[in-house]
N, C-alpha and C positions, 0 to 999 in steps of 0.2 A: 504494500500500500504506500503510495507516494503522497507526501504532505505538501499542500499548496497554501501559501500565505498571500492574501490579497491586501496589499498596502495601498488602498484606494479610498481617498477621503470623500469623493463624490458619492453620495448615498445611492442615487439612482443607478450609477454605473456599477457600484459594488453589488447591489441586489441583482442586477442583470447578470453579471459575470458569475456570481455565486450560484444562481439558479441554473445556468448552463453547466457548471461543473457538477452540481448535484444530479442533474437530469441525465447528462451524457457520460460522465466519467466516474460515477460512484463505485464502479466495480474495482477500480485500481487507484482512485484518488480520494483524498479527504481534505477538507478545509481546516486550517488551524488558525489560532488567534494571535500567535506570537512567532517571532522569527527564529526561535531555537530549533536546531535539527530539522530544517525543512529542505525539501528537494527542489521546489520551484517557487520563486517569488515574483509576483506581478506588482510592479511598483509604479505608481502614478507620477508623471512628470508635468507639473503645472508652472514651474518657474526654473530659472537657470540653476538655482541652488540645489534643486532635486537631483541633478546629475552628480553633485558632490556627495549627496546622501547615498546614491547608488554605488559610487566609487568606494565609500567607506564600508557599505554593507558587504560588498564583494570581498573586501579584505577580511571581514569577520567570518564570512561564510564561503570559503573557497570552493566547496563542492556544489554549491547551489546554482541552479540555472536561473538567471535574472532576465525577466521580460519587461522592459519599460513600456508604460502605457502613456503615450505622448499626447499632450494637448495640441490641436492643430495649429494654434498660434505660435508654437515652438518648433515647427517643422525645420526651421533653419538650424536648429541645434542638433538635428539627427546624426550628423557625422560623429558626434561624441559616442554614439553606440558602437561605431566601428573602432574608434580610438580605444574604447574599453574592451574591445573584442567580444561584444555581446552577439550571440547568434541570432537573436530575434528582436523585432521591434513592432509594436502595435500603435495605432493612432485612434484616439477617441473620435466618434463613437464607433467602436469596432463592431464589425458584422459577426454574427454567430459562427458562420462556417469558417471564417478566417481565424477567429479566436480558437475554436476547437482544433483546427488543423495545426495551428502553432503549438497548442498544448500537447497534442498527440506526438508531434515531432520531438518536443522536449522530453516527453516520457520515453520515447523510443531511444533517444540518445542515452538516457540514464541506463536503460536496460542493456544496451549494447556496450556501455562504458567506452564509448568512442566519441567523445566530445570533439567537435571540430568548430573552428571559427569560420563564420560566413564571410564571403567577399561582399563588397558593397552591393553588387547586383542581387544577391540573395536577400539581403536586408530589404531592399526596395521591393522585391517580389512579394514579400509577405504583407506589405501594407495594402496592396490591391489598388487598382485605379479608382474604384468607387470611393475610396477613403481620401483621395488626394484632393487638393484644391485645384479645380479645373479637371481636364481630361487628359493631361499630359502623362505619358508613360513613365516619366521621371518626375514625380511630384515634388521632390526636394529641389530639383533644378528650377522648376517653375516658381515655387514658393520663394526661393532665394532671389531669383531675377526680379520678381515683383517687389521685393524689399529693396533690391538694388536700385530699381528705377524710381522708387518712391523716396530715395535718399536715406533710408533707414540703416543701410549698411555703411558704417563709418570707420571701421578699423581693418587693418591688415589681417588681424587675427581671424575675423569672420571670413575674409577672402580665403585664408588658408584652410579653414574648415570646408569650404566649398569645393576644394580640389577633389574630393571623393566622388562628386557627381557632376562636375563641370570641368572637363579636361581643357588644357590650354588651347587646343585647336578649336574648341567650341565657344570660347569666351567672346561674346559679341563686342563690337566697338561702335556700332551706329544703330539708330532706331528709326524705323519707318512707321508712320502713323497713317492708317488706312480707314477710310470711310467710303460709303457708296450706296447705290440703290439699284434695284432690279426694274428694268423698263416694263416688263409684262408679268405682273404677279400671277395672273390666271394661267399663263403658259408654264410658269415655274411649278405651280400646284399640279397642273395636269401631267407634267413630265416627272414630278416627284423628285426634286433635288433641292438641296439647301445651299444657299449662296456662300455661307462661311466655309463649308466643306469644300465646295468647288474652288473657291479662291485659294485655299491652302494647298489643295492638290495641284493646281496649276503652278503655283510658286515653287512647290517642291520639285516638280518636273523641270522647271526652268533652271533651278539652282541645284540640280543633281550633282553631287560631289562636293557641295559646299554645306557648311553648317548654318541652318536656319532654325530659329526658335520663334514660336507663335505664342503670344499672350492675348487672350480674348477678354475684352471688356464689353459692356453692353452695346455701346454705339460705335465702338472702334476696335480695330485689330492692330496689335503691334507686331511687327516683324523685326526681329533682331538679327543682324548680319555681321559677320566678321569680314570686313573689307581687307584685302591683302595689304601688307605693310608698306608697299611701294607707292600707294596712292594716298593723297591727302584728304580726299573726300570721295563719296560715292559717285558724285558727278564726274570726277576725273577717271573713275574706273568704268570705262566705256562698255566693257563686257557686262558688268553687273547692271549698269543703267539700261543697256540693251535688253537684258533678260526681263527687267521690270516692265519696260515699255512693251515688249512682246506679250507679257502676261496681260497687261491692260488691254491691248488690241484683241487678243484671243478671247478674253472673257466678254468683251463687248460684242464681238462678231458671233460667237457661238452660243452665248447665254443671255445676251442683253444686260450684262452686269456692267454698270458704270462705276469705275473706281476713281477716287481722288486721294493722292498720297503726298504726305509731307515728310521730308527727310531732314534729320538733325545732322549736326557736325559729328566727325569721328573723334572719339575719345579713347586713346590707347590705355589710359588708366581706368580700370573698372569702377573705382570709387566715384568717378566723375560721370559715369554713363547716364545718370539721371538728368544731367543737363541736355543730353541728346534727345531724351524723351520730351522735355519741355520745348525744345527747339523744333522738334518734328511737329508737335501740336500747333505751335505758332505758325510754322511754314504752311501747314494745311489750311489755315484760316486767312492767310495773307494773299493779296493780289499777286498772281504769278508773274515772274520776270520773263519767263519764256513759255512754259507749257502749263495749261490749266490743270492737267491731271497729275503732274509730277512737279512738286515745288520743293526747293531747297532753302533751308534756313540761311545758308551763306549768301543767298541772293537778296535777302531782305536788307534794305539800306541800313547802314550803321551811322549815317550822318544824323546828328542830333536835331538839326534844324528841319531836315526833311521828315524825320520821325514826328516832330511836333506838328508838321503839316498833315501828315497822314492821320494822326490821332484826331486832329481838328475835323478832317473830312469824315471820319467814322462817326464823330459826334453830331455833325450837322448835315449828313448826307441827304436827309429828306428835305432840306431847304434848297432854295435857288442859289446854289453856290457859284460864285464867279472866281476865276483864276486870280483876279486882283485881290479879292477878299482874303484868299488863302495866302497869297504872296505877302500881303501886308502883315501877316502874323509873324513873319521873320524879317520884315523890313527889306525886302528885295524887290527889284523892278520885275515887271511881268515877263519881259523877254529872257532875263537871266534866270529867273525862277523856273520858267517853262523848260529851259535847256537842262538845268541840273536836276529837275524833277524827273524828266524822261531818262536821264543818264542813271539816276539812282534807283528808280523803280521799274524801269523797262517799259513804262506805260506813259502816254501823254496824260495831262491833267484830266481831260474829259473821259478818257478810257478808264482811268483809275476811279474816278467818282462813279462812273457807270457800274464798274465791277462791284464796288462797295454796296451800291443800291441793289444790285442783283443778288448779292449775298443776303441782304435783308429780305428781299422778296422770297428767296428760297426758304428762309426760316418761317416767314409768315404763311407761305403756302403749305408747309409741312405741319406747322404747329397751331394754326388757327383755322377757323371756318370762314374767314373773311372772303368776300367775293373778289374775283380778279379786278373788277372795277374799283373796289374799295382799296385794294392793295396798290393799284396804280396811282390812285389819288393820294394815298398816304406817302408814297415815295416821290411825289412831286411831278408825276406825268399827267399832262393835260388830257390825253386820250388813251383809253385802254388798248386800242389797236397798236399805238406806237410802243407802249410798254410791252405788249405781247411780242412784237417783232424784235425788240431789243433783248428781251428775255431769251427768246429762241436762239438769237445769234450767240449769246454767251453760254447758254446751258445746253443747247442742242434740242430742246423740246419746248413746246408752248407751255404757258403756265398751267393750263388745264391738263395737258398730258403729263406734266411733271407731278401734279397733285395725284394723279392716278398711279404713279410708280410706288414701289415698296422700299422703304428705307431698310437697309440691312442691319439686323440685330444679331450680334455675334455671340451672345450668351443668353 
């Protein structure tokens, strides 16, 4: 008979695990209330210090099999299980079949007296994809990268821990921010495909042989890429840029999926990668210097005076803006302002103002039930027909056709 100690403070979790043990393992296992002379210990990990407790426990109980029960918020600490040479790892709220399978293997090890230490792949296997945050096959990698992009990873020590599930070849250095819509939702439903899946499959095919990581958020998808070291930006890596553009064209032609992608700067230091995320988001929302569907943060003007003007345009785009009115904000003559504005933004003043208005129109069409006529009036257009023609020129669809499209939701 093998003794099992449940060091689990969560009352609901404790009752659940205890019931499974009593129902399924009562022939060869029994629950005990203290840690003396036990064969298997299941120890809850709710904070960093709990790993220290496990380390001390193992010193006191060298023959005991320890199974950490990890809180999902601490997935980034999971490499410590490997450091401590623990054979198993569970994540709350654990599924019954995974829990019992793990327990059975621990019992089998004791019976065979052939304890072996698992490689990192074995540890990941026992967690199961359904317990991970998201659907990635390597939940630790995804959890770590999400923390990295949010700026929560701040020390080299945490980067060092990540080496178990994020090899050097796979460390990304640039972030692409993707949004889009499906032109014909009825056709998509009839053909029974999901846009997020199709997008990822196309990108994987285009970048075969390269490391891509996908992180899905509700209304956007992040694609993390490792650009070769000889290139200073994704824009200069013409092969990579070509693969992205080919993906955009193929998805539009074959599925009617329209993508818009913002690209951040390259950061070779992983602790700075969260800057690339913010930049990619900003690039996605900024008037394009060259292409509407692929925009680079590095193309956004860094001139403080022009930035002041573009912010003014965003604030007053629904009014009857004149180029003189905006030039006056930085005390420049109209001819000189017009020249440097085009040089810095890639667009004439009129084109830039129109683009900002069309951005506002897109949002209003997607998130309100205002009529096209009301939206045209709100944005300062005297006639709905002129507004509709301008909208189609910039977006590729009429306002009514755009409203009938389906925004892509990635999770």
